[in-house]
KOLTOR-407573 format. One record per atom (N, C-alpha, C): x, y, z; atom name; residue number from 1. Coordinates in Angstrom, 1 decimal, decimal comma. Example, Ala and Ser with C-alpha at 12.3 -4.5 7.8 and 13.67 -1.06 7.14 Angstrom:
residues 2
+--------+--------+--------+-------+-----+
!     px !     py !     pz ! atomo ! num !
+--------+--------+--------+-------+-----+
!   13,2 !   -5,7 !    7,8 !     N !   1 !
!   12,3 !   -4,5 !    7,8 !    CA !   1 !
!   13,2 !   -3,3 !    7,8 !     C !   1 !
!   12,8 !   -2,2 !    7,1 !     N !   2 !
!   13,7 !   -1,1 !    7,1 !    CA !   2 !
!   12,9 !    0,0 !    7,9 !     C !   2 !
+--------+--------+--------+-------+-----+
***
This chain:
residues 120
+--------+--------+--------+-------+-----+
!     px !     py !     pz ! atomo ! num !
+--------+--------+--------+-------+-----+
!   -9,8 !   26,4 !  -21,6 !     N !   1 !
!   -9,8 !   25,2 !  -20,7 !    CA !   1 !
!   -8,5 !   25,2 !  -20,0 !     C !   1 !
!   -8,7 !   24,9 !  -18,7 !     N !   2 !
!   -7,5 !   24,7 !  -17,8 !    CA !   2 !
!   -7,4 !   23,2 !  -17,4 !     C !   2 !
!   -6,2 !   22,9 !  -17,0 !     N !   3 !
!   -6,0 !   21,5 !  -16,5 !    CA !   3 !
!   -5,9 !   21,6 !  -15,0 !     C !   3 !
!   -6,5 !   20,8 !  -14,2 !     N !   4 !
!   -6,5 !   20,7 !  -12,8 !    CA !   4 !
!   -6,1 !   19,4 !  -12,3 !     C !   4 !
!   -5,2 !   19,3 !  -11,3 !     N !   5 !
!   -4,8 !   18,0 !  -10,7 !    CA !   5 !
!   -5,7 !   17,9 !   -9,4 !     C !   5 !
!   -6,1 !   16,7 !   -9,2 !     N !   6 !
!   -7,0 !   16,4 !   -8,0 !    CA !   6 !
!   -6,1 !   15,6 !   -7,1 !     C !   6 !
!   -6,0 !   16,0 !   -5,8 !     N !   7 !
!   -5,3 !   15,4 !   -4,8 !    CA !   7 !
!   -6,2 !   15,0 !   -3,7 !     C !   7 !
!   -6,1 !   13,7 !   -3,3 !     N !   8 !
!   -7,0 !   13,1 !   -2,3 !    CA !   8 !
!   -6,3 !   12,6 !   -1,1 !     C !   8 !
!   -6,9 !   12,7 !    0,0 !     N !   9 !
!   -6,4 !   12,1 !    1,2 !    CA !   9 !
!   -7,7 !   11,6 !    2,0 !     C !   9 !
!   -7,6 !   10,4 !    2,6 !     N !  10 !
!   -8,8 !    9,9 !    3,3 !    CA !  10 !
!   -9,3 !   10,9 !    4,4 !     C !  10 !
!  -10,6 !   11,1 !    4,4 !     N !  11 !
!  -11,2 !   11,8 !    5,4 !    CA !  11 !
!  -11,2 !   13,4 !    5,1 !     C !  11 !
!  -10,6 !   13,8 !    4,0 !     N !  12 !
!  -10,7 !   15,2 !    3,7 !    CA !  12 !
!  -11,3 !   15,4 !    2,3 !     C !  12 !
!  -11,6 !   16,7 !    2,1 !     N !  13 !
!  -12,2 !   17,1 !    0,8 !    CA !  13 !
!  -11,1 !   17,0 !   -0,3 !     C !  13 !
!  -11,4 !   16,8 !   -1,5 !     N !  14 !
!  -10,4 !   16,8 !   -2,6 !    CA !  14 !
!   -9,8 !   18,2 !   -2,8 !     C !  14 !
!   -8,6 !   18,3 !   -3,1 !     N !  15 !
!   -7,9 !   19,5 !   -3,4 !    CA !  15 !
!   -7,6 !   19,6 !   -4,9 !     C !  15 !
!   -8,1 !   20,7 !   -5,6 !     N !  16 !
!   -7,9 !   20,9 !   -6,9 !    CA !  16 !
!   -6,8 !   21,9 !   -7,1 !     C !  16 !
!   -5,7 !   21,7 !   -7,8 !     N !  17 !
!   -4,7 !   22,6 !   -8,1 !    CA !  17 !
!   -4,5 !   22,9 !   -9,6 !     C !  17 !
!   -4,7 !   24,1 !  -10,1 !     N !  18 !
!   -4,7 !   24,4 !  -11,5 !    CA !  18 !
!   -3,2 !   24,4 !  -12,0 !     C !  18 !
!   -3,1 !   24,0 !  -13,3 !     N !  19 !
!   -1,8 !   23,9 !  -13,9 !    CA !  19 !
!   -1,7 !   25,2 !  -14,8 !     C !  19 !
!   -1,4 !   26,3 !  -14,1 !     N !  20 !
!   -1,3 !   27,6 !  -14,8 !    CA !  20 !
!   -0,2 !   28,5 !  -14,1 !     C !  20 !
!    0,1 !   29,6 !  -14,8 !     N !  21 !
!    1,0 !   30,5 !  -14,2 !    CA !  21 !
!    0,2 !   31,2 !  -13,1 !     C !  21 !
!    0,8 !   31,5 !  -12,0 !     N !  22 !
!    0,1 !   32,0 !  -10,8 !    CA !  22 !
!    0,6 !   33,4 !  -10,5 !     C !  22 !
!   -0,2 !   34,4 !  -10,9 !     N !  23 !
!    0,1 !   35,8 !  -10,6 !    CA !  23 !
!    0,1 !   36,1 !   -9,2 !     C !  23 !
!   -0,7 !   35,5 !   -8,4 !     N !  24 !
!   -0,7 !   35,8 !   -7,0 !    CA !  24 !
!    0,6 !   35,3 !   -6,3 !     C !  24 !
!    1,1 !   34,2 !   -6,8 !     N !  25 !
!    2,4 !   33,7 !   -6,2 !    CA !  25 !
!    3,5 !   34,7 !   -6,7 !     C !  25 !
!    3,4 !   35,2 !   -7,8 !     N !  26 !
!    4,5 !   36,2 !   -8,3 !    CA !  26 !
!    4,4 !   37,5 !   -7,4 !     C !  26 !
!    3,2 !   38,0 !   -7,2 !     N !  27 !
!    3,0 !   39,2 !   -6,4 !    CA !  27 !
!    3,3 !   39,1 !   -4,9 !     C !  27 !
!    2,8 !   38,0 !   -4,4 !     N !  28 !
!    2,9 !   37,8 !   -2,9 !    CA !  28 !
!    4,1 !   37,0 !   -2,4 !     C !  28 !
!    4,7 !   36,2 !   -3,4 !     N !  29 !
!    5,9 !   35,4 !   -3,0 !    CA !  29 !
!    5,7 !   34,4 !   -2,0 !     C !  29 !
!    6,5 !   34,3 !   -1,0 !     N !  30 !
!    6,4 !   33,3 !    0,1 !    CA !  30 !
!    5,1 !   33,4 !    0,9 !     C !  30 !
!    4,5 !   34,5 !    0,9 !     N !  31 !
!    3,2 !   34,7 !    1,7 !    CA !  31 !
!    2,2 !   33,8 !    1,0 !     C !  31 !
!    2,2 !   33,7 !   -0,4 !     N !  32 !
!    1,2 !   32,9 !   -1,1 !    CA !  32 !
!    1,5 !   31,4 !   -0,7 !     C !  32 !
!    2,7 !   31,0 !   -0,6 !     N !  33 !
!    3,0 !   29,6 !   -0,2 !    CA !  33 !
!    2,5 !   29,4 !    1,2 !     C !  33 !
!    2,7 !   30,3 !    2,1 !     N !  34 !
!    2,3 !   30,1 !    3,5 !    CA !  34 !
!    0,7 !   30,0 !    3,5 !     C !  34 !
!    0,0 !   30,8 !    2,7 !     N !  35 !
!   -1,4 !   30,8 !    2,7 !    CA !  35 !
!   -1,9 !   29,4 !    2,2 !     C !  35 !
!   -1,1 !   28,7 !    1,4 !     N !  36 !
!   -1,5 !   27,3 !    0,9 !    CA !  36 !
!   -0,8 !   26,2 !    1,8 !     C !  36 !
!   -0,3 !   26,6 !    3,0 !     N !  37 !
!    0,3 !   25,6 !    3,9 !    CA !  37 !
!    1,5 !   24,9 !    3,4 !     C !  37 !
!    2,3 !   25,5 !    2,5 !     N !  38 !
!    3,4 !   25,0 !    2,0 !    CA !  38 !
!    4,6 !   25,6 !    2,8 !     C !  38 !
!    4,8 !   25,2 !    4,0 !     N !  39 !
!    5,7 !   25,8 !    4,9 !    CA !  39 !
!    7,2 !   25,7 !    4,4 !     C !  39 !
!    7,6 !   24,4 !    4,1 !     N !  40 !
!    8,9 !   24,2 !    3,8 !    CA !  40 !
!    9,3 !   24,9 !    2,5 !     C !  40 !
!    8,4 !   24,9 !    1,5 !     N !  41 !
!    8,8 !   25,6 !    0,2 !    CA !  41 !
!    8,8 !   27,2 !    0,5 !     C !  41 !
!    8,0 !   27,7 !    1,4 !     N !  42 !
!    8,0 !   29,1 !    1,7 !    CA !  42 !
!    9,3 !   29,5 !    2,4 !     C !  42 !
!    9,8 !   28,7 !    3,3 !     N !  43 !
!   11,1 !   29,0 !    4,0 !    CA !  43 !
!   12,2 !   28,9 !    2,9 !     C !  43 !
!   12,2 !   27,8 !    2,0 !     N !  44 !
!   13,3 !   27,7 !    1,1 !    CA !  44 !
!   13,3 !   29,0 !    0,1 !     C !  44 !
!   12,1 !   29,3 !   -0,3 !     N !  45 !
!   12,0 !   30,5 !   -1,2 !    CA !  45 !
!   12,5 !   31,8 !   -0,6 !     C !  45 !
!   12,2 !   32,0 !    0,7 !     N !  46 !
!   12,5 !   33,1 !    1,5 !    CA !  46 !
!   14,1 !   33,1 !    1,7 !     C !  46 !
!   14,6 !   31,9 !    2,0 !     N !  47 !
!   16,1 !   31,8 !    2,1 !    CA !  47 !
!   16,8 !   32,1 !    0,8 !     C !  47 !
!   16,3 !   31,6 !   -0,3 !     N !  48 !
!   16,9 !   31,9 !   -1,6 !    CA !  48 !
!   16,8 !   33,4 !   -2,0 !     C !  48 !
!   15,7 !   34,0 !   -1,6 !     N !  49 !
!   15,7 !   35,4 !   -1,9 !    CA !  49 !
!   16,6 !   36,3 !   -1,1 !     C !  49 !
!   16,7 !   35,9 !    0,2 !     N !  50 !
!   17,6 !   36,5 !    1,1 !    CA !  50 !
!   19,0 !   36,4 !    0,7 !     C !  50 !
!   19,5 !   35,2 !    0,3 !     N !  51 !
!   20,8 !   34,9 !   -0,2 !    CA !  51 !
!   21,1 !   35,6 !   -1,5 !     C !  51 !
!   20,1 !   35,7 !   -2,3 !     N !  52 !
!   20,3 !   36,4 !   -3,6 !    CA !  52 !
!   20,5 !   37,9 !   -3,4 !     C !  52 !
!   19,7 !   38,4 !   -2,5 !     N !  53 !
!   19,8 !   39,8 !   -2,3 !    CA !  53 !
!   21,1 !   40,3 !   -1,4 !     C !  53 !
!   21,5 !   39,3 !   -0,6 !     N !  54 !
!   22,7 !   39,7 !    0,2 !    CA !  54 !
!   24,0 !   39,6 !   -0,7 !     C !  54 !
!   24,0 !   38,6 !   -1,6 !     N !  55 !
!   25,1 !   38,4 !   -2,5 !    CA !  55 !
!   25,3 !   39,4 !   -3,6 !     C !  55 !
!   24,2 !   39,9 !   -4,1 !     N !  56 !
!   24,2 !   40,8 !   -5,3 !    CA !  56 !
!   24,3 !   42,2 !   -4,9 !     C !  56 !
!   24,7 !   43,1 !   -5,9 !     N !  57 !
!   24,7 !   44,6 !   -5,7 !    CA !  57 !
!   24,0 !   45,3 !   -6,8 !     C !  57 !
!   23,5 !   46,3 !   -6,6 !     N !  58 !
!   22,9 !   47,3 !   -7,6 !    CA !  58 !
!   21,8 !   46,7 !   -8,3 !     C !  58 !
!   21,8 !   46,8 !   -9,6 !     N !  59 !
!   20,6 !   46,3 !  -10,5 !    CA !  59 !
!   20,6 !   44,8 !  -10,5 !     C !  59 !
!   21,7 !   44,2 !  -10,3 !     N !  60 !
!   21,7 !   42,7 !  -10,3 !    CA !  60 !
!   20,8 !   42,2 !   -9,1 !     C !  60 !
!   20,8 !   42,9 !   -8,0 !     N !  61 !
!   20,0 !   42,5 !   -6,9 !    CA !  61 !
!   18,6 !   42,5 !   -7,3 !     C !  61 !
!   18,1 !   43,6 !   -8,0 !     N !  62 !
!   16,7 !   43,7 !   -8,4 !    CA !  62 !
!   16,3 !   42,7 !   -9,4 !     C !  62 !
!   17,3 !   42,4 !  -10,3 !     N !  63 !
!   17,0 !   41,3 !  -11,4 !    CA !  63 !
!   16,9 !   40,0 !  -10,7 !     C !  63 !
!   17,7 !   39,7 !   -9,7 !     N !  64 !
!   17,7 !   38,3 !   -9,0 !    CA !  64 !
!   16,3 !   38,2 !   -8,3 !     C !  64 !
!   15,9 !   39,2 !   -7,6 !     N !  65 !
!   14,7 !   39,2 !   -6,8 !    CA !  65 !
!   13,5 !   39,0 !   -7,8 !     C !  65 !
!   13,6 !   39,7 !   -8,9 !     N !  66 !
!   12,4 !   39,5 !   -9,9 !    CA !  66 !
!   12,5 !   38,1 !  -10,5 !     C !  66 !
!   13,6 !   37,6 !  -10,8 !     N !  67 !
!   13,8 !   36,3 !  -11,4 !    CA !  67 !
!   13,2 !   35,2 !  -10,4 !     C !  67 !
!   13,5 !   35,3 !   -9,1 !     N !  68 !
!   13,0 !   34,4 !   -8,2 !    CA !  68 !
!   11,5 !   34,5 !   -8,1 !     C !  68 !
!   10,9 !   35,7 !   -8,0 !     N !  69 !
!    9,5 !   35,9 !   -8,0 !    CA !  69 !
!    8,8 !   35,3 !   -9,2 !     C !  69 !
!    9,5 !   35,6 !  -10,4 !     N !  70 !
!    8,9 !   35,1 !  -11,7 !    CA !  70 !
!    8,9 !   33,6 !  -11,7 !     C !  70 !
!    9,9 !   33,0 !  -11,2 !     N !  71 !
!   10,0 !   31,5 !  -11,2 !    CA !  71 !
!    9,0 !   31,0 !  -10,2 !     C !  71 !
!    8,6 !   31,7 !   -9,1 !     N !  72 !
!    7,6 !   31,3 !   -8,2 !    CA !  72 !
!    6,3 !   31,3 !   -8,8 !     C !  72 !
!    6,0 !   32,4 !   -9,7 !     N !  73 !
!    4,8 !   32,4 !  -10,5 !    CA !  73 !
!    4,7 !   31,2 !  -11,4 !     C !  73 !
!    5,9 !   30,8 !  -12,1 !     N !  74 !
!    5,9 !   29,6 !  -12,9 !    CA !  74 !
!    5,7 !   28,3 !  -12,3 !     C !  74 !
!    6,4 !   28,1 !  -11,1 !     N !  75 !
!    6,4 !   26,9 !  -10,5 !    CA !  75 !
!    5,7 !   26,8 !   -9,1 !     C !  75 !
!    5,0 !   27,8 !   -8,8 !     N !  76 !
!    4,3 !   28,0 !   -7,5 !    CA !  76 !
!    3,3 !   26,8 !   -7,3 !     C !  76 !
!    2,5 !   26,5 !   -8,3 !     N !  77 !
!    1,6 !   25,4 !   -8,3 !    CA !  77 !
!    2,3 !   24,0 !   -8,1 !     C !  77 !
!    3,4 !   23,9 !   -8,7 !     N !  78 !
!    4,2 !   22,7 !   -8,5 !    CA !  78 !
!    4,7 !   22,5 !   -7,1 !     C !  78 !
!    5,1 !   23,6 !   -6,5 !     N !  79 !
!    5,5 !   23,7 !   -5,1 !    CA !  79 !
!    4,3 !   23,2 !   -4,2 !     C !  79 !
!    3,2 !   23,7 !   -4,6 !     N !  80 !
!    1,9 !   23,4 !   -3,8 !    CA !  80 !
!    1,7 !   21,9 !   -3,9 !     C !  80 !
!    1,8 !   21,4 !   -5,1 !     N !  81 !
!    1,6 !   19,8 !   -5,3 !    CA !  81 !
!    2,6 !   19,1 !   -4,5 !     C !  81 !
!    3,9 !   19,6 !   -4,5 !     N !  82 !
!    4,9 !   19,0 !   -3,7 !    CA !  82 !
!    4,5 !   18,9 !   -2,2 !     C !  82 !
!    4,0 !   20,0 !   -1,7 !     N !  83 !
!    3,7 !   20,2 !   -0,3 !    CA !  83 !
!    2,5 !   19,3 !    0,0 !     C !  83 !
!    1,5 !   19,2 !   -0,8 !     N !  84 !
!    0,3 !   18,3 !   -0,7 !    CA !  84 !
!    0,9 !   16,8 !   -0,6 !     C !  84 !
!    1,7 !   16,5 !   -1,4 !     N !  85 !
!    2,3 !   15,1 !   -1,3 !    CA !  85 !
!    3,0 !   14,8 !    0,0 !     C !  85 !
!    3,7 !   15,8 !    0,5 !     N !  86 !
!    4,3 !   15,6 !    1,8 !    CA !  86 !
!    3,3 !   15,4 !    2,9 !     C !  86 !
!    2,1 !   16,1 !    2,8 !     N !  87 !
!    1,1 !   16,0 !    3,8 !    CA !  87 !
!    0,2 !   14,7 !    3,6 !     C !  87 !
!    0,5 !   13,9 !    2,7 !     N !  88 !
!   -0,2 !   12,6 !    2,6 !    CA !  88 !
!   -1,3 !   12,6 !    1,5 !     C !  88 !
!   -1,4 !   13,7 !    0,6 !     N !  89 !
!   -2,4 !   13,7 !   -0,4 !    CA !  89 !
!   -1,7 !   12,9 !   -1,6 !     C !  89 !
!   -2,6 !   12,2 !   -2,3 !     N !  90 !
!   -2,1 !   11,4 !   -3,5 !    CA !  90 !
!   -2,8 !   12,0 !   -4,8 !     C !  90 !
!   -2,0 !   12,2 !   -5,8 !     N !  91 !
!   -2,5 !   12,7 !   -7,1 !    CA !  91 !
!   -3,3 !   11,5 !   -7,6 !     C !  91 !
!   -4,7 !   11,8 !   -7,9 !     N !  92 !
!   -5,5 !   10,8 !   -8,2 !    CA !  92 !
!   -6,1 !   11,0 !   -9,7 !     C !  92 !
!   -6,4 !   12,2 !  -10,0 !     N !  93 !
!   -7,0 !   12,5 !  -11,3 !    CA !  93 !
!   -6,4 !   13,8 !  -11,9 !     C !  93 !
!   -6,6 !   13,9 !  -13,2 !     N !  94 !
!   -6,4 !   15,2 !  -13,9 !    CA !  94 !
!   -7,7 !   15,5 !  -14,6 !     C !  94 !
!   -8,2 !   16,7 !  -14,4 !     N !  95 !
!   -9,4 !   17,1 !  -14,9 !    CA !  95 !
!   -9,3 !   18,4 !  -15,7 !     C !  95 !
!   -9,9 !   18,5 !  -17,0 !     N !  96 !
!   -9,9 !   19,6 !  -17,8 !    CA !  96 !
!  -11,2 !   20,3 !  -17,6 !     C !  96 !
!  -11,2 !   21,6 !  -17,2 !     N !  97 !
!  -12,4 !   22,5 !  -17,1 !    CA !  97 !
!  -12,0 !   23,9 !  -17,1 !     C !  97 !
!  -13,0 !   24,8 !  -17,4 !     N !  98 !
!  -12,8 !   26,2 !  -17,4 !    CA !  98 !
!  -12,6 !   26,8 !  -16,2 !     C !  98 !
!  -13,3 !   26,3 !  -15,1 !     N !  99 !
!  -13,2 !   26,9 !  -13,8 !    CA !  99 !
!  -13,0 !   25,9 !  -12,7 !     C !  99 !
!  -12,7 !   26,3 !  -11,5 !     N ! 100 !
!  -12,6 !   25,3 !  -10,4 !    CA ! 100 !
!  -13,9 !   24,7 !  -10,1 !     C ! 100 !
!  -15,1 !   25,4 !  -10,2 !     N ! 101 !
!  -16,3 !   24,8 !   -9,9 !    CA ! 101 !
!  -16,6 !   23,8 !  -11,0 !     C ! 101 !
!  -16,3 !   24,0 !  -12,2 !     N ! 102 !
!  -16,6 !   23,0 !  -13,2 !    CA ! 102 !
!  -15,7 !   21,9 !  -13,1 !     C ! 102 !
!  -14,5 !   22,0 !  -12,7 !     N ! 103 !
!  -13,5 !   21,0 !  -12,4 !    CA ! 103 !
!  -14,0 !   20,1 !  -11,2 !     C ! 103 !
!  -14,6 !   20,7 !  -10,2 !     N ! 104 !
!  -15,1 !   19,9 !   -9,1 !    CA ! 104 !
!  -16,4 !   19,2 !   -9,6 !     C ! 104 !
!  -17,2 !   19,8 !  -10,4 !     N ! 105 !
!  -18,4 !   19,0 !  -10,9 !    CA ! 105 !
!  -18,0 !   17,8 !  -11,7 !     C ! 105 !
!  -17,0 !   18,0 !  -12,6 !     N ! 106 !
!  -16,6 !   16,9 !  -13,4 !    CA ! 106 !
!  -15,9 !   15,8 !  -12,6 !     C ! 106 !
!  -15,2 !   16,2 !  -11,5 !     N ! 107 !
!  -14,7 !   15,2 !  -10,6 !    CA ! 107 !
!  -15,7 !   14,4 !   -9,9 !     C ! 107 !
!  -16,8 !   15,1 !   -9,5 !     N ! 108 !
!  -17,9 !   14,4 !   -8,7 !    CA ! 108 !
!  -18,7 !   13,6 !   -9,7 !     C ! 108 !
!  -18,7 !   13,9 !  -11,0 !     N ! 109 !
!  -19,3 !   13,0 !  -12,0 !    CA ! 109 !
!  -18,6 !   11,7 !  -12,1 !     C ! 109 !
!  -17,3 !   11,8 !  -12,1 !     N ! 110 !
!  -16,3 !   10,6 !  -12,2 !    CA ! 110 !
!  -16,4 !    9,8 !  -10,9 !     C ! 110 !
!  -16,3 !   10,5 !   -9,8 !     N ! 111 !
!  -16,3 !    9,8 !   -8,4 !    CA ! 111 !
!  -17,3 !   10,3 !   -7,5 !     C ! 111 !
!  -18,6 !    9,9 !   -7,6 !     N ! 112 !
!  -19,6 !   10,4 !   -6,8 !    CA ! 112 !
!  -19,4 !   10,2 !   -5,3 !     C ! 112 !
!  -18,7 !    9,1 !   -4,9 !     N ! 113 !
!  -18,4 !    8,8 !   -3,6 !    CA ! 113 !
!  -17,7 !    9,9 !   -2,9 !     C ! 113 !
!  -16,9 !   10,7 !   -3,6 !     N ! 114 !
!  -16,1 !   11,8 !   -3,0 !    CA ! 114 !
!  -17,1 !   12,8 !   -2,3 !     C ! 114 !
!  -18,2 !   13,1 !   -2,8 !     N ! 115 !
!  -19,1 !   14,0 !   -2,3 !    CA ! 115 !
!  -19,6 !   13,5 !   -0,9 !     C ! 115 !
!  -19,9 !   12,2 !   -0,8 !     N ! 116 !
!  -20,4 !   11,6 !    0,4 !    CA ! 116 !
!  -19,3 !   11,6 !    1,5 !     C ! 116 !
!  -18,0 !   11,4 !    1,1 !     N ! 117 !
!  -16,9 !   11,3 !    2,0 !    CA ! 117 !
!  -16,7 !   12,7 !    2,5 !     C ! 117 !
!  -16,8 !   13,8 !    1,6 !     N ! 118 !
!  -16,5 !   15,1 !    2,1 !    CA ! 118 !
!  -17,5 !   15,6 !    3,1 !     C ! 118 !
!  -18,8 !   15,2 !    2,9 !     N ! 119 !
!  -19,9 !   15,6 !    3,8 !    CA ! 119 !
!  -19,8 !   14,8 !    5,1 !     C ! 119 !
!  -19,2 !   13,6 !    5,2 !     N ! 120 !
!  -19,2 !   12,9 !    6,4 !    CA ! 120 !
!  -18,2 !   13,4 !    7,4 !     C ! 120 !
+--------+--------+--------+-------+-----+
***
């Protein structure tokens, strides 16, 4: 079972964000953040990577780059939640389910009016 946070904003479909380690964020770095419209977080991560790589030498440079990417895998979903909050989404529910579809189904069982709002 995974835990999903549900973020709502009037007039838009609910956004479900999993509370897991994100391998895609680790592998793609700031591009993953850009794909999720987390512009500020992507720029900050890119600046941190650039500064770390410019300041370090040799194997330390590689270790710093890997540490930044690993931390993005750990905290990427949190940066996504932060970005959603900045765009006006409100954390409304926490749902436990095995998949995103199951989490959406549980959410719509709790709040059937969300299905009508998303279709309107």
